C-alpha positions as CSV (number, residue, x, y, z in Angstrom):
1,M,19.4,-10.6,58.0
2,F,21.2,-7.4,57.1
3,Q,22.7,-9.1,54.1
4,F,19.3,-10.3,53.0
5,L,17.9,-6.8,53.2
6,K,20.9,-5.4,51.4
7,N,20.4,-7.8,48.5
8,L,16.6,-7.6,48.4
9,P,16.4,-4.5,46.1
10,A,18.4,-6.3,43.4
11,T,15.9,-9.2,43.6
12,L,13.0,-6.7,43.3
13,T,14.4,-5.0,40.1
14,R,11.8,-4.9,37.4
15,V,12.0,-6.7,34.1
16,T,11.5,-4.3,31.2
17,S,10.7,-4.9,27.5
18,G,13.8,-3.1,26.4
19,G,16.0,-4.7,29.0
20,R,16.9,-1.3,30.5
21,V,15.6,0.1,33.7
22,I,15.4,3.9,33.9
23,K,16.1,4.4,37.6
24,E,14.8,8.0,37.7
25,I,11.4,6.7,36.5
26,D,11.3,4.1,39.3
27,G,12.3,6.9,41.7
28,L,9.4,9.0,40.4
29,R,7.1,6.0,40.9
30,F,8.2,6.0,44.5
31,L,7.2,9.7,44.7
32,A,3.9,8.7,43.2
33,I,2.9,5.8,45.4
34,F,4.1,7.4,48.6
35,P,1.5,10.2,48.8
36,V,-1.3,7.8,47.7
37,V,-0.6,5.5,50.7
38,V,-0.1,8.5,53.0
39,Q,-3.6,9.9,52.1
40,H,-5.5,6.6,52.3
41,L,-3.9,5.8,55.7
42,S,-4.7,9.3,57.0
43,E,-8.4,9.1,55.8
44,R,-8.9,5.7,57.4
45,F,-7.2,6.7,60.6
46,E,-9.4,9.7,61.0
47,R,-12.5,7.8,60.0
48,Y,-12.2,4.9,62.4
49,T,-10.3,6.1,65.4
50,A,-11.9,7.2,68.7
51,I,-9.0,9.3,69.7
52,Q,-9.8,13.0,70.3
53,F,-7.1,15.0,68.7
54,T,-6.0,18.5,69.9
55,P,-7.6,20.9,67.4
56,G,-5.6,23.8,65.9
57,S,-2.9,24.5,63.3
58,E,-0.9,21.4,64.0
59,Y,-3.8,19.2,63.1
60,Q,-4.9,21.3,60.1
61,F,-1.4,21.3,58.7
62,T,-0.8,17.6,58.9
63,H,-4.4,16.9,57.7
64,F,-3.6,19.2,54.7
65,V,-0.3,17.5,53.8
66,T,-1.5,14.0,54.2
67,N,-4.4,14.4,52.0
68,R,-2.5,15.1,48.8
69,G,-2.7,11.6,47.3
70,F,-3.9,12.9,43.9
71,I,-0.4,14.3,43.4
72,G,0.7,10.6,43.1
73,V,-2.1,9.7,40.7
74,Y,-1.0,12.5,38.3
75,I,2.6,11.5,38.5
76,F,1.6,8.0,37.6
77,F,-0.3,9.3,34.6
78,A,2.7,11.3,33.4
79,I,5.0,8.3,33.8
80,S,2.6,6.2,31.7
81,G,2.7,8.8,29.0
82,F,6.4,8.8,29.1
83,I,6.9,5.0,29.1
84,L,4.3,4.4,26.4
85,G,5.4,7.3,24.3
86,L,9.1,6.3,24.2
87,P,9.0,3.5,21.6
88,F,6.6,5.4,19.3
89,A,8.8,8.5,19.5
90,A,11.9,6.5,18.9
91,H,10.4,5.0,15.8
92,S,9.1,8.3,14.4
93,L,12.1,10.4,15.2
94,H,15.1,8.0,15.1
95,Q,14.0,5.2,12.9
96,G,13.7,2.9,15.8
97,K,11.9,-0.5,15.8
98,K,8.3,-0.2,14.7
99,V,5.8,-0.9,17.4
100,E,3.5,-3.7,16.3
101,L,0.0,-2.9,17.7
102,K,-0.8,-6.6,18.2
103,S,2.3,-7.0,20.4
104,Y,1.7,-3.7,22.1
105,F,-1.8,-4.6,23.2
106,W,-0.9,-8.2,24.0
107,R,1.9,-7.0,26.2
108,R,-0.4,-4.7,28.2
109,I,-2.7,-7.6,28.8
110,T,-0.1,-10.2,29.8
111,R,1.8,-7.7,32.0
112,L,-1.1,-6.0,33.9
113,E,-4.1,-8.3,33.8
114,P,-3.1,-11.3,35.9
115,P,-2.2,-9.3,39.1
116,Y,-5.3,-7.2,38.6
117,I,-7.7,-10.1,38.2
118,I,-6.2,-12.0,41.1
119,V,-6.4,-9.1,43.5
120,M,-9.9,-8.1,42.4
121,T,-11.1,-11.7,42.7
122,I,-9.6,-12.1,46.2
123,F,-11.1,-8.9,47.5
124,A,-14.5,-9.5,45.9
125,V,-14.7,-12.8,47.7
126,A,-13.4,-11.3,50.9
127,V,-16.1,-8.6,51.2
128,V,-18.8,-11.2,50.6
129,L,-17.3,-13.6,53.2
130,M,-17.0,-10.7,55.7
131,G,-20.7,-9.9,55.2
132,F,-20.4,-6.4,53.7
133,Y,-22.1,-7.4,50.5
134,T,-24.0,-10.3,49.0
135,F,-22.8,-12.4,46.1
136,Q,-25.6,-10.9,44.0
137,D,-24.4,-7.4,44.9
138,I,-20.8,-8.1,44.0
139,I,-21.2,-9.8,40.6
140,P,-22.1,-6.8,38.4
141,H,-19.5,-4.6,40.1
142,Y,-16.8,-7.3,39.8
143,F,-17.2,-7.9,36.1
144,S,-17.6,-4.2,35.2
145,S,-14.3,-3.7,37.2
146,I,-12.5,-6.6,35.5
147,F,-13.4,-5.1,32.1
148,Y,-12.4,-1.6,33.2
149,L,-16.0,-0.2,32.8
150,H,-17.0,0.5,36.3
151,N,-16.3,4.3,36.2
152,I,-18.4,4.6,33.1
153,L,-21.3,2.2,33.9
154,Y,-21.7,3.2,37.6
155,K,-20.3,6.8,37.4
156,G,-18.2,6.1,40.4
157,W,-15.3,3.9,41.6
158,T,-15.8,0.3,42.6
159,F,-16.2,-0.5,46.3
160,I,-14.3,-3.7,45.8
161,N,-11.0,-1.8,45.6
162,P,-11.6,2.0,45.1
163,P,-8.1,3.0,43.9
164,V,-8.4,1.0,40.7
165,W,-10.6,3.8,39.2
166,T,-7.3,5.2,38.0
167,L,-6.4,1.9,36.2
168,E,-9.6,2.3,34.1
169,I,-8.2,5.6,32.9
170,E,-4.8,4.1,32.3
171,V,-6.4,1.4,30.1
172,Q,-8.3,4.1,28.1
173,F,-5.0,5.8,27.5
174,Y,-3.3,2.5,26.5
175,I,-5.9,2.3,23.7
176,L,-5.5,5.9,22.6
177,A,-1.7,6.1,23.0
178,P,-0.6,4.5,19.7
179,F,-2.8,6.8,17.6
180,L,-2.0,9.9,19.6
181,A,1.7,9.1,19.3
182,M,1.5,8.6,15.5
183,L,0.0,12.0,15.2
184,L,1.9,14.0,17.8
185,F,5.4,12.6,17.1
186,K,5.0,12.9,13.3
187,P,6.5,16.5,12.9
188,K,10.2,16.3,12.4
189,S,10.7,19.9,13.7
190,A,11.3,19.8,17.5
191,V,9.7,23.3,17.9
192,L,6.6,22.3,15.9
193,R,6.3,19.0,17.6
194,R,6.5,20.3,21.1
195,S,4.4,23.3,20.3
196,L,1.7,20.9,19.1
197,L,1.9,18.9,22.3
198,I,1.7,22.0,24.5
199,G,-1.2,23.3,22.4
200,F,-3.1,20.0,22.8
201,I,-2.6,20.2,26.5
202,A,-3.8,23.8,26.7
203,V,-6.9,23.1,24.6
204,I,-7.8,20.0,26.6
205,M,-7.5,21.9,29.9
206,L,-9.6,24.8,28.6
207,L,-12.3,22.4,27.3
208,Q,-12.3,20.6,30.7
209,Q,-12.9,23.9,32.4
210,H,-15.5,25.1,30.0
211,Y,-17.6,21.9,30.1
212,Q,-17.0,21.3,33.8
213,I,-15.6,17.8,33.0
214,L,-13.9,17.6,36.4
215,H,-17.1,18.3,38.3
216,Q,-19.1,15.4,36.6
217,F,-18.6,11.7,36.4
218,T,-16.3,12.4,33.4
219,K,-13.6,13.2,35.9
220,L,-13.3,9.4,36.2
221,T,-12.4,9.0,32.5
222,I,-9.5,9.9,30.3
223,L,-11.4,13.2,29.4
224,G,-10.4,14.6,32.7
225,H,-6.8,13.6,32.7
226,L,-5.4,13.3,29.2
227,Q,-3.1,16.3,29.7
228,F,-1.0,14.5,32.2
229,F,-0.3,11.6,29.8
230,L,0.6,14.1,27.1
231,L,3.0,15.8,29.5
232,G,4.7,12.4,29.6
233,F,4.9,12.5,25.8
234,I,6.7,15.8,25.9
235,F,9.2,14.4,28.4
236,A,9.7,11.3,26.2
237,D,10.6,13.7,23.3
238,L,13.1,15.6,25.5
239,Y,14.6,12.4,26.8
240,L,15.2,11.0,23.4
241,N,16.4,14.1,21.7
242,E,18.0,16.4,24.2
243,W,19.8,13.7,26.3
244,R,21.0,11.2,23.7
245,E,24.6,11.9,24.5
246,G,24.1,12.0,28.3
247,I,22.4,14.2,30.9
248,R,24.3,17.2,32.2
249,K,23.8,17.5,36.0
250,H,23.6,20.8,37.9
251,T,23.1,21.6,41.6
252,L,20.4,24.1,40.7
253,Y,18.0,21.3,39.8
254,N,18.2,19.9,43.3
255,Y,16.3,22.9,44.5
256,T,13.9,23.1,41.6
257,A,13.0,19.4,42.2
258,I,12.3,20.1,45.9
259,L,10.5,23.3,45.4
260,S,8.3,22.0,42.5
261,F,7.2,19.0,44.7
262,I,6.3,21.4,47.6
263,A,4.5,23.7,45.1
264,M,2.5,20.7,43.8
265,I,1.3,20.1,47.4
266,L,0.4,23.7,47.8
267,V,-1.3,24.5,44.5
268,W,-3.3,21.3,44.0
269,S,-7.0,22.1,44.8
270,W,-10.1,19.9,45.2
271,N,-12.0,22.8,43.5
272,Q,-10.0,22.4,40.3
273,E,-9.6,26.1,39.6
274,L,-7.9,26.7,36.2
275,I,-5.0,28.7,37.6
276,N,-4.2,26.0,40.2
277,R,-4.3,23.3,37.5
278,I,-1.9,25.3,35.2
279,G,0.4,25.8,38.1
280,F,0.2,22.1,39.1
281,I,1.0,20.7,35.6
282,T,3.9,23.2,35.2
283,C,5.4,22.1,38.6
284,L,4.9,18.5,37.5
285,F,7.0,19.0,34.4
286,V,9.7,20.9,36.4
287,L,9.8,18.0,38.9
288,F,10.3,15.4,36.1
289,Y,13.0,17.5,34.4
290,S,14.8,18.4,37.6
291,V,14.9,14.8,38.9
292,F,17.0,13.8,35.9
293,R,19.3,16.8,35.9
294,A,19.8,17.1,39.7
295,T,22.9,15.9,41.5
296,W,22.3,14.7,45.1
297,V,18.5,14.6,44.6
298,N,19.1,12.3,41.6
299,R,21.3,10.1,43.8
300,L,18.7,10.1,46.5
301,I,15.8,9.1,44.2
302,T,17.8,6.4,42.6
303,L,18.9,4.7,45.8
304,P,18.3,0.9,45.6
305,W,15.4,0.7,48.1
306,I,13.7,3.8,46.6
307,T,13.8,2.4,43.0
308,A,12.9,-1.1,44.3
309,I,9.7,0.2,46.0
310,G,8.9,2.4,43.0
311,G,9.4,-0.5,40.7
312,M,6.8,-2.6,42.5
313,C,4.4,0.3,42.9
314,Y,1.7,-1.6,40.9
315,S,1.5,-4.3,43.5
316,I,1.5,-1.7,46.3
317,Y,-1.2,0.2,44.5
318,L,-3.4,-2.8,44.1
319,L,-3.1,-4.0,47.7
320,H,-2.6,-1.0,49.9
321,L,-6.1,0.3,50.6
322,P,-7.8,-3.1,51.5
323,F,-4.9,-3.9,53.8
324,I,-5.0,-0.4,55.4
325,E,-8.8,-0.9,55.9
326,F,-8.1,-4.2,57.7
327,L,-5.0,-3.2,59.7
328,I,-6.3,0.2,60.9
329,R,-9.2,-1.5,62.6
330,V,-6.7,-3.2,64.8
331,T,-4.4,-0.2,65.4
332,K,-6.9,2.6,65.3
333,N,-7.1,3.4,69.0
334,I,-3.4,3.0,69.9
335,Q,-2.7,6.5,71.3
336,V,0.7,8.0,72.0
337,T,-0.5,11.6,72.6
338,S,-3.4,13.8,71.6
339,S,-1.4,15.2,68.7
340,F,-2.7,14.0,65.3
341,T,0.7,14.3,63.7
342,I,2.5,12.0,66.3
343,N,-0.3,9.5,66.3
344,Y,-0.4,9.4,62.5
345,I,3.3,8.9,62.3
346,F,3.0,6.0,64.8
347,Q,0.3,4.4,62.7
348,F,2.4,4.7,59.6
349,I,5.4,3.1,61.3
350,I,3.2,0.2,62.3
351,I,1.3,-0.3,59.1
352,A,3.8,0.6,56.3
353,P,6.3,-2.3,57.0
354,I,3.5,-4.8,57.0
355,L,2.0,-3.4,53.8
356,L,5.5,-3.4,52.2
357,A,6.1,-7.1,53.2
358,V,2.8,-8.2,51.8
359,S,3.4,-6.2,48.6
360,I,6.9,-7.7,48.2
361,G,5.5,-11.2,48.5
362,F,2.8,-10.5,45.9
363,Y,5.2,-8.8,43.6
364,L,7.7,-11.7,43.6
365,L,5.0,-14.4,43.3
366,V,2.7,-12.7,40.8
367,E,3.7,-9.4,39.3
368,K,7.3,-9.9,38.5
369,P,6.8,-13.2,36.7
370,C,4.3,-11.4,34.5
371,M,7.0,-8.9,33.4
372,Y,8.6,-11.6,31.2
373,K,7.1,-11.4,27.7
374,D,7.1,-15.1,27.3
375,W,5.5,-16.0,30.7
376,P,2.4,-17.6,29.2
377,Q,4.7,-20.0,27.2
378,R,6.9,-20.6,30.2
379,L,3.8,-21.4,32.3
380,W,2.4,-23.7,29.7
381,K,5.7,-25.5,29.3
382,N,6.0,-25.9,33.1
383,I,2.4,-27.3,33.3
384,Q,3.2,-29.8,30.5
385,T,6.4,-30.9,32.2
386,R,4.7,-31.4,35.6
387,F,1.9,-33.3,33.9
388,A,4.4,-35.5,32.1
389,V,6.3,-36.3,35.3
390,T,3.0,-37.1,37.2
391,S,1.9,-39.4,34.3
392,R,5.2,-41.3,34.4
393,E,5.0,-41.7,38.2
394,E,1.4,-43.0,38.0
395,A,2.4,-45.4,35.2
396,Q,5.2,-46.8,37.4
């Protein structure tokens, strides 16, 4: 059993288009998915339990810390900007391989759509069978979600699987990314290029504030979050140009990584004040930069299990909330003490391993096979082979 668990992270390693896994990015993906799961478990535990918690600073502090899932969402957005920006930046700045738009969009579809459609279909059927909604209720929400239009058409997230509201924003960015990259990575001067990116981010954030974009349904569109993707563009620029010969580590960055993450928890605000938002996006950049240049923090965040869980974050993200909703109804009234913190930790210890096991199964069966570029051809060839074998057996 120990040997199985030891070898499992290698089995879970992602398949990438370039054939190279950036371990720090998978570590950052872990930092992104963790607060999302923590928040949704905290919300559901408080919503459904009958336990009377002791009021006071202990409850308030834990409630505050466990309700910072948006931190993870913004980390995900920045990672997407980084990953999608890299090939375009490499082409523009280092004569790398040109990104063919047909291949680019087809890759997004074959990589992300099958797991998404499977999960959304299963959960849509589940809520109908469980009697929460009728078939007629579900159909329009299901198809608007499948085509990533629910946020826009209904001005709110889908009740089939609420967290996928962020995937609709990701898709909007996937469409914009090639054209933004062609524009923003065009200047050859590093100073001009980075100043242009920073200027874009500043203008976007000021416009969001002026037009109250984050206080309307537009907060569920790319209009409310483009700055985080562009932050990923800046980091892609730095990664390709400043660290081409290797990354120099320094102990100082261990502390800036930790402090920036703590600061993100403290400065993020549901009220979306401009000063908080500026502080947050600054801390997010410092976190990204520090993770790559730190010593022991870098080693910690690139541990096999950390990067394995980060690498399968898409599966966890798709599955976690419906499974928390189901499991918490079974465990909600298990009481250890009247302390919210201790009871919450106990809930996490029970539910997290189950969620991880389910996510690993889904990842290996569905998501990882879709990481191979030629999986549609492989699948078709496999079907043909099986059909031919069946035909021969019937003929005999």
